[in-house]
C-alpha positions in Angstrom: 43.1 43.6 271.4 40.4 41.9 269.3 36.8 42.7 270.3 33.7 41.0 268.8 30.0 41.8 269.4 26.6 40.3 268.6 23.4 42.1 268.4 20.0 40.5 269.1 16.8 42.1 268.0 13.2 41.0 268.3 12.4 42.3 264.8 14.1 41.7 261.5 17.5 43.2 261.1 18.2 45.4 258.1 20.0 43.7 255.2 23.4 45.4 254.9 25.5 43.3 252.6 29.1 44.2 252.1 29.9 46.0 248.9 31.6 43.9 246.3 33.6 46.9 245.3 35.1 47.5 248.7 38.3 45.5 248.2 40.3 47.7 250.6 42.9 48.5 248.0 43.0 51.9 249.6 44.9 50.4 252.6 48.0 50.0 250.4 48.2 53.8 250.1 48.3 54.4 253.9 51.6 54.2 255.8 52.2 51.2 258.1 53.2 53.6 260.9 49.7 55.1 261.1 48.4 55.6 264.6 44.7 55.6 263.8 42.7 54.7 260.7 39.0 54.6 259.9 37.8 53.4 256.5 34.5 52.7 254.8 32.7 52.8 251.5 30.4 55.1 249.6 30.1 58.4 251.4 27.6 59.6 248.7 25.3 56.7 249.3 25.5 57.1 253.1 24.7 60.8 252.8 21.6 60.1 250.6 20.3 57.7 253.3 21.0 60.1 256.1 19.6 63.2 254.4 16.4 61.3 253.4 15.9 60.1 257.0 16.6 63.6 258.4 14.2 65.3 256.0 11.3 63.5 257.7 11.8 65.8 260.7 11.2 69.5 260.4 14.1 70.5 262.7 16.8 68.1 261.2 15.4 68.7 257.7 16.0 72.4 258.2 19.6 71.8 259.2 20.2 69.8 256.1 18.7 72.6 253.9 20.8 75.2 255.7 24.0 73.2 255.1 23.1 72.9 251.4 22.4 76.7 251.2 25.7 77.6 252.8 27.7 75.3 250.5 25.9 76.6 247.4 26.5 80.2 248.5 30.2 79.7 249.3 31.2 77.5 246.3 28.4 77.6 243.8 28.2 73.9 244.0 25.4 71.6 245.0 26.3 69.7 248.2 24.5 66.5 247.1 25.3 66.2 243.4 28.5 68.2 243.0 30.4 67.4 246.2 29.3 64.2 247.9 27.8 62.2 244.9 31.2 61.5 243.4 32.5 60.0 246.7 31.2 56.6 245.7 34.2 54.4 246.4 36.3 53.6 249.5 37.4 56.3 251.9 39.8 56.6 254.8 40.8 59.0 257.5 44.1 58.4 259.3 46.6 60.0 261.6 50.3 59.2 261.0 53.8 60.3 261.9 55.2 63.4 260.1 57.7 66.0 261.1 56.0 68.8 259.1 52.5 70.0 258.3 49.6 72.0 259.8 49.7 70.3 263.2 53.4 70.7 263.5 53.0 74.4 262.6 50.7 74.9 265.6 52.6 72.5 267.9 56.2 72.4 266.7 57.7 68.9 267.1 54.4 67.1 267.7 55.2 64.7 264.9 51.6 64.0 263.9 49.6 64.8 260.8 46.3 63.8 259.2 45.3 62.3 255.8 42.1 61.6 253.9 41.7 59.3 250.9 38.7 59.4 248.7 38.1 56.9 245.9 35.8 57.9 243.0 34.4 56.6 239.7 33.8 60.2 238.5 37.1 62.0 238.5 35.8 64.8 236.4 33.2 65.7 239.0 35.8 65.5 241.7 38.1 67.9 239.8 35.3 70.4 239.3 34.7 70.4 243.1 38.4 70.8 243.8 38.7 73.7 241.4 35.8 75.4 243.1 37.4 74.8 246.5 40.8 76.2 245.3 39.0 79.3 243.8 37.2 79.8 247.1 40.5 80.3 249.1 42.1 82.2 246.3 45.1 81.9 244.0 47.4 83.4 246.5 46.8 80.6 248.9 46.1 77.5 246.6 49.4 77.1 244.7 50.5 74.5 242.3 53.6 72.6 243.5 55.4 69.3 243.1 56.8 66.7 245.4 59.4 64.5 243.8 57.9 65.4 240.3 54.4 64.5 241.6 52.0 67.5 241.0 50.1 68.7 244.0 48.1 71.7 245.1 49.4 73.3 248.2 47.5 75.7 250.4 49.8 78.1 252.2 48.9 80.5 255.1 50.7 82.4 257.8 49.4 80.3 260.7 51.6 81.9 263.4 51.3 85.5 262.1 55.1 85.6 261.9 55.4 86.5 258.2 56.3 82.9 257.3 53.8 80.9 255.1 53.0 77.5 256.4 51.6 74.6 254.4 48.1 73.9 255.9 46.5 71.6 253.3 47.7 69.7 250.3 45.7 67.6 247.8 46.6 65.5 244.8 45.6 62.4 242.8 47.6 59.7 244.4 46.2 57.2 241.9 44.0 57.7 238.8 40.8 57.2 240.9 42.0 58.1 244.5 42.2 61.7 245.8 44.4 62.4 248.7 44.3 65.3 251.2 46.9 65.8 253.9 47.4 68.5 256.6 50.3 70.1 254.8 53.0 69.5 252.2 55.4 67.6 254.4 52.7 65.1 255.3 51.8 64.5 251.7 55.5 63.7 251.0 55.1 60.7 253.3 52.4 59.4 250.9 53.8 60.1 247.4 57.6 59.5 247.9 58.0 55.7 247.5 61.4 55.5 249.3 60.8 54.0 252.7 57.1 53.7 252.3 55.6 50.6 253.9 51.8 50.1 253.3 49.4 49.4 256.2 47.9 46.5 254.2 51.3 44.6 254.5 52.0 45.5 258.1 52.1 42.4 260.3 50.2 44.0 263.2 47.3 45.1 261.0 47.2 41.8 259.1 47.2 39.7 262.3 44.5 41.9 263.9 42.2 41.6 260.9 43.0 38.0 259.8 39.9 36.5 261.6 37.4 39.2 260.4 34.6 38.2 258.0 35.4 38.9 254.4 34.4 40.9 252.6 33.5 43.8 254.9 32.9 47.5 254.4 35.7 49.0 256.4 37.9 49.1 259.5 38.4 51.1 262.7 42.1 50.6 263.6 44.3 51.9 266.4 48.0 50.9 266.6 47.9 50.9 270.4 51.7 50.5 271.1 52.6 53.4 268.7 49.8 55.6 270.1 50.9 55.0 273.7 54.5 55.7 272.6 53.3 59.0 271.0 51.6 60.1 274.3 54.6 59.1 276.4 
């Protein structure tokens, strides 16, 4: 299904040019079998625009300040400069098939896990934020590990209170400038082990669905309808 829409407005529409840096190279890191994928560009810039607009209202401005205070108290980091500012490249959130991970720990056999990719031009700032996050959960939970000789940080927790540690979150640098999070170690294996990995950017269904879209653009909202219906069945 291919939907298009046009917006008509009596006033002048805001000028929102596509970013020249959003080349969608991040799509080559996402499995072709992905059920759902949303992507975009520059979370840091988007947050600056939103927080500036919200600060004009006393109520919403108070919520923004509360969020900043909570993050600073919990991590010692500034929400704007230390956490969101380095997210200045492409990003993607996606759901894909996996036989192990956090969701499979809660719902055995569900065969579904989640991934997040964040591209940055400031890896040092990103690593500082990651270290603070790992320190927050503690060294007994955030453990260094490896998947096919690829170094990862694996968070382990007894989800089902049965004495068995489950992998609930895993993060690693999947490329020099792209940070990957997945809902568990088994899910990350789908991204870092090259054997059998087919990228979404080369998948015929995705390519056909987006072939007529204007280029460049700032991102996609994609659902593989046939696979998603098969999952629910």
